[in-house]
C-alpha positions as CSV (number, residue, x, y, z in Angstrom):
1,X,-10.3,-20.9,-64.0
2,X,-7.2,-19.0,-62.9
3,X,-9.5,-16.4,-61.5
4,X,-11.7,-18.7,-59.2
5,X,-8.7,-20.6,-57.9
6,X,-6.9,-16.9,-56.9
7,X,-10.7,-16.2,-54.9
8,X,-10.5,-19.4,-53.3
9,X,-7.2,-19.1,-51.8
10,X,-8.0,-15.6,-50.5
11,X,-11.1,-16.7,-48.9
12,X,-9.3,-20.1,-47.0
13,X,-6.1,-17.4,-46.5
14,X,-8.9,-14.7,-44.4
15,X,-10.5,-17.7,-42.3
16,X,-7.2,-19.4,-41.4
17,X,-6.2,-15.8,-40.2
18,X,-9.7,-15.0,-38.3
19,X,-9.2,-18.3,-36.6
20,X,-5.5,-17.8,-35.3
21,X,-5.4,-14.3,-34.6
22,X,-8.0,-14.5,-31.1
23,X,-5.2,-17.4,-29.9
24,X,-2.3,-15.2,-30.9
25,X,-3.6,-12.2,-28.8
26,X,-4.8,-14.8,-25.8
27,X,-1.5,-16.0,-25.6
28,X,0.5,-12.4,-25.2
29,X,-2.4,-11.7,-23.0
30,X,-1.4,-14.6,-20.3
31,X,2.1,-13.9,-21.0
32,X,1.6,-10.3,-19.8
33,X,-0.3,-11.6,-16.6
34,X,2.3,-14.4,-16.0
35,X,5.0,-11.7,-15.5
36,X,3.0,-9.0,-13.9
37,X,4.8,-7.7,-10.3
38,X,2.3,-7.5,-7.4
39,X,2.4,-4.0,-5.6
40,X,4.1,-5.5,-2.3
41,X,6.9,-6.9,-4.3
42,X,6.1,-10.7,-3.5
43,X,7.1,-13.4,-5.3
44,X,4.1,-15.1,-7.6
45,X,4.8,-17.6,-9.9
46,X,8.8,-17.9,-9.4
47,X,8.7,-13.8,-10.3
48,X,10.1,-11.2,-7.8
49,X,11.2,-7.4,-8.4
50,X,14.6,-6.3,-6.4
51,X,14.2,-2.6,-5.2
52,X,16.7,-0.4,-7.2
53,X,19.0,1.5,-5.3
54,X,17.9,5.3,-4.9
55,X,19.9,8.0,-7.2
56,X,21.9,10.6,-6.0
57,X,22.0,13.9,-7.3
58,X,25.8,14.2,-6.1
59,X,25.0,16.9,-3.2
60,X,28.1,17.6,-1.0
61,X,28.0,15.1,2.7
62,X,27.7,17.8,5.7
63,X,30.7,18.2,8.0
64,X,30.6,16.2,10.6
65,X,33.1,15.5,13.5
66,X,32.1,11.3,13.6
67,X,34.6,8.9,13.6
68,X,32.8,6.2,11.6
69,X,29.5,7.1,9.7
70,X,27.2,4.7,7.9
71,X,23.8,5.7,6.1
72,X,22.3,2.6,4.7
73,X,18.7,2.6,2.5
74,X,16.6,-0.5,4.1
75,X,14.9,-0.7,1.0
76,X,17.3,-1.9,-1.2
77,X,19.9,-2.8,1.1
78,X,22.7,0.0,-0.3
79,X,25.1,1.9,1.6
80,X,24.3,5.4,0.7
81,X,27.2,6.6,2.6
82,X,30.0,5.0,4.6
83,X,33.4,6.4,6.5
84,X,35.2,3.8,8.6
85,X,32.3,1.5,8.8
86,X,34.2,-1.4,9.5
87,X,36.3,0.1,12.1
88,X,36.4,-1.3,15.8
89,X,34.8,1.7,17.9
90,X,33.5,1.4,21.7
91,X,29.9,1.6,21.0
92,X,28.6,2.7,24.9
93,X,24.9,1.9,25.4
94,X,24.3,1.4,21.4
95,X,25.3,-2.0,23.0
96,X,21.9,-2.2,24.7
97,X,20.2,-3.1,21.3
98,X,22.4,-6.3,21.5
99,X,20.9,-6.6,25.2
100,X,17.3,-6.2,23.4
101,X,17.3,-8.6,20.9
102,X,19.3,-11.2,22.6
103,X,16.9,-11.0,25.9
104,X,13.7,-10.9,23.7
105,X,14.8,-14.3,22.4
106,X,14.7,-15.6,25.4
107,X,12.3,-14.2,28.1
108,X,8.7,-13.6,27.1
109,X,7.3,-9.8,27.5
110,X,5.5,-10.9,30.4
111,X,8.2,-12.8,32.7
112,X,8.5,-11.6,36.0
113,X,11.9,-11.0,37.0
114,X,13.8,-10.1,40.3
115,X,16.5,-7.3,40.7
116,X,19.5,-8.0,42.9
117,X,23.0,-6.2,42.4
118,X,21.9,-4.7,39.3
119,X,20.3,-2.0,41.7
120,X,23.7,-0.9,42.3
121,X,24.9,-0.4,39.0
122,X,25.7,3.4,38.2
123,X,25.7,5.7,35.3
124,X,22.6,6.2,33.7
125,X,19.8,4.3,35.6
126,X,16.0,3.8,35.4
127,X,16.1,3.9,39.4
128,X,15.3,-0.2,39.8
129,X,15.5,-0.8,43.8
130,X,17.1,-4.2,45.3
131,X,14.5,-7.1,45.9
132,X,12.2,-5.5,43.2
133,X,10.3,-7.3,41.4
134,X,9.5,-6.4,37.5
135,X,8.5,-7.4,34.6
136,X,11.0,-8.3,31.3
137,X,8.8,-5.6,28.9
138,X,8.8,-2.8,31.6
139,X,13.1,-3.7,32.0
140,X,13.4,-3.4,28.3
141,X,11.6,0.3,28.2
142,X,14.0,1.6,31.4
143,X,16.7,0.1,29.2
144,X,15.9,1.6,25.8
145,X,14.4,5.0,26.8
146,X,16.3,5.7,30.1
147,X,19.2,3.8,28.4
148,X,19.3,2.2,31.8
149,X,22.4,0.3,33.0
150,X,20.6,-1.3,35.8
151,X,17.7,-2.5,33.7
152,X,20.2,-4.1,31.5
153,X,21.8,-6.1,34.2
154,X,18.9,-7.0,35.8
155,X,17.9,-8.5,32.4
156,X,21.2,-10.2,32.7
157,X,21.8,-11.3,36.0
158,X,18.2,-13.3,35.5
159,X,19.3,-14.9,32.5
160,X,20.9,-18.9,32.7
161,X,24.2,-18.7,34.0
162,X,23.8,-14.7,35.1
163,X,25.4,-11.7,33.5
164,X,28.0,-14.4,32.1
165,X,25.8,-16.5,30.7
166,X,24.4,-13.7,28.9
167,X,27.2,-12.2,27.5
168,X,28.1,-15.7,26.2
169,X,24.9,-15.3,24.5
170,X,24.8,-12.1,23.3
171,X,28.4,-13.2,21.7
172,X,26.8,-16.1,20.3
173,X,23.9,-14.1,18.6
174,X,27.4,-12.3,17.0
175,X,28.6,-15.7,15.5
176,X,25.3,-16.2,14.2
177,X,24.6,-13.0,12.5
178,X,28.5,-13.3,11.2
179,X,29.6,-10.1,12.5
180,X,33.3,-9.6,12.0
181,X,34.1,-6.3,13.7
182,X,32.0,-7.1,17.1
183,X,32.6,-8.4,20.8
184,X,31.0,-8.0,24.1
185,X,31.6,-8.0,27.7
186,X,28.8,-6.7,29.2
187,X,25.2,-6.2,28.5
188,X,25.0,-2.4,29.3
189,X,28.0,-0.8,27.0
190,X,31.0,0.4,29.5
191,X,34.0,0.8,28.3
192,X,36.5,-2.0,27.9
193,X,39.3,-3.3,25.5
194,X,37.3,-6.4,24.7
195,X,33.9,-4.7,23.9
196,X,33.4,-2.9,20.5
197,X,31.5,-2.8,17.4
198,X,31.5,-1.3,14.4
199,X,28.8,1.2,12.5
200,X,28.1,-2.0,9.9
201,X,27.7,-4.5,12.6
202,X,25.5,-2.0,14.3
203,X,23.6,-1.7,11.5
204,X,22.8,-5.5,11.3
205,X,22.0,-5.8,14.7
206,X,19.8,-2.8,14.2
207,X,18.0,-4.4,11.3
208,X,17.4,-8.0,13.1
209,X,16.2,-6.4,15.8
210,X,13.7,-4.4,13.9
211,X,12.3,-7.7,12.7
212,X,11.2,-7.6,16.5
213,X,7.8,-5.5,17.2
214,X,7.8,-5.3,20.6
215,X,11.0,-4.0,20.0
216,X,10.3,-1.3,17.3
217,X,7.7,-0.5,19.5
218,X,10.2,0.8,22.2
219,X,12.3,2.0,20.4
220,X,10.0,4.4,18.9
221,X,8.5,5.3,22.8
222,X,9.0,9.0,24.2
223,X,8.1,8.7,26.8
224,X,6.1,6.2,29.4
225,X,6.0,5.3,33.1
226,X,6.2,1.6,34.3
227,X,5.6,-0.2,38.0
228,X,7.1,-3.0,39.9
229,X,5.1,-6.2,39.7
230,X,3.3,-5.3,43.4
231,X,3.0,-1.6,41.8
232,X,5.2,-0.3,45.1
233,X,7.6,1.3,42.8
234,X,6.6,3.4,39.8
235,X,9.6,4.5,37.2
236,X,8.8,7.6,34.6
237,X,10.9,7.7,31.5
238,X,12.2,9.5,28.8
239,X,13.5,8.7,25.6
240,X,17.2,10.2,25.5
241,X,17.0,10.3,21.9
242,X,16.4,14.2,21.0
243,X,15.6,13.8,18.0
244,X,12.1,11.4,17.9
245,X,10.7,14.9,18.7
246,X,12.6,17.2,16.7
247,X,13.1,15.3,13.1
248,X,10.5,14.4,10.6
249,X,10.1,10.7,10.3
250,X,12.6,9.7,12.9
251,X,11.1,6.2,14.6
252,X,14.6,5.7,17.4
253,X,16.6,3.7,17.8
254,X,19.2,4.1,20.4
255,X,21.8,6.3,22.1
256,X,25.4,6.3,23.8
257,X,27.8,7.9,25.5
258,X,30.9,7.3,27.7
259,X,34.2,9.3,27.7
260,X,36.0,7.0,25.3
261,X,33.4,6.1,23.0
262,X,32.1,9.8,23.0
263,X,28.5,10.4,21.6
264,X,26.9,7.6,19.1
265,X,23.7,7.2,17.9
266,X,22.0,4.9,15.9
267,X,18.6,6.0,13.8
268,X,15.8,4.9,12.2
269,X,14.2,7.1,9.9
270,X,10.9,6.8,7.5
271,X,9.7,9.2,5.1
272,X,7.5,8.3,2.4
273,X,8.1,4.8,2.8
274,X,11.8,5.3,2.3
275,X,13.6,3.9,5.4
276,X,17.1,4.9,5.9
277,X,19.4,3.9,9.0
278,X,22.0,6.3,10.1
279,X,24.5,5.1,12.6
280,X,27.0,7.8,13.8
281,X,29.9,6.5,16.6
282,X,32.8,8.9,18.1
283,X,31.1,12.1,17.5
284,X,31.3,15.5,19.4
285,X,27.4,16.4,18.6
286,X,25.4,13.1,17.6
287,X,21.9,14.8,17.4
288,X,23.3,17.8,15.1
289,X,25.5,15.6,12.8
290,X,23.0,12.7,12.9
291,X,20.1,15.5,11.8
292,X,22.6,16.9,8.7
293,X,23.0,13.4,7.5
294,X,19.6,12.3,7.4
295,X,18.5,15.6,5.8
296,X,21.2,15.3,3.3
297,X,20.1,11.8,2.5
298,X,16.7,12.3,1.5
299,X,18.1,15.6,-0.1
300,X,20.5,13.8,-2.2
301,X,18.9,11.0,-3.0
302,X,15.8,10.1,-4.8
303,X,13.7,6.6,-4.8
304,X,12.2,4.9,-7.9
305,X,9.1,3.0,-7.3
306,X,10.5,0.8,-10.3
307,X,12.3,-2.4,-9.5
308,X,14.1,-5.1,-11.6
309,X,11.6,-8.1,-11.9
310,X,13.4,-11.3,-11.7
C-alpha cells in the first residue's frame, strides 16, 4: 500500500515540475528582454545606458606653453585633462564660435544681409565691400574659415539693435548656458578687459554649436568660395586651422590670435567614434601643442563599448 502511495506522489510531482518549468523559463526570458539596452543607447521602457569614461594608462601629458588647457571626452562628458580651465582669459577669434551660435539662432541660412561699416574693420578679413549684399550662410563661411572680422561685424550690424544689440544677445546666451567665466563686448574677439572666457566655457559653447548641423559643416570645411548675392564679388576662403589637413580625425573648430591672447585653438576630433574636444588658450604653438595633446589622449585612454544600465 505504501509502495502505491509513494509512486502516486512521485508521478504528481513530475507532472507539476513539467508544467511549471516552461513558465519559469519564459518568465526569465521576458526579464532579460525587458532589460536589453539598444545599440544606440536610447531609452527603451525606461532603461538607458550611461557611457563610462575612458580608462587612463597614466602616460605623461606632453609639455605645453599654453596658459589653459582642457581635453574632454564628448561621449561620456568626462574631463580627461585640464589645467587652469576655469581661468578668465582673452580668447581672440574663438569668440566667433559664439557669434556663429547666436546668429544662427536668429538668421536663416539664405537671409540676405547688407555690409556697411563692417567693410572697414581691420585684422583678418573676408574681403567684404561696403554696400555688398551677401547671404548669411556665406558670411558664416567667411567668419569661420578666414576668421573674417568684417564678416562677424556684418552679421552683428544686421541684427536687431545693430552691433550693440547683437553683443547683448551673445551675453544673454552666456546666461542661458550658465557660463560663469565669460563675457563679450564685441563679435570678433578684439582684446578688451571686458571680453573674456575660459577653456571650460569655450568647450560648452562649442558643444552647443555642434548641435547645429550647418555649423558643424562650416567648421570642417577646408576651402571654398562664396559670392555676393548679385555675383559681382567672389571671396576665396581658406580655413586657418592647419590641423584639418595634418591630423587624423580633426573636424574643426576655430582658431584665434591676438598679441594679448596669444595663440588659441578649439579642436574637435573623432577617431573610431570616440570624440574629444581640445581647448588650448594662451599658447606659443597652438597647432603643435594641440597635436601633441590629441595624440596623447588617444594613446593614454582606452574606451569601453560597455556602459552602466540605469
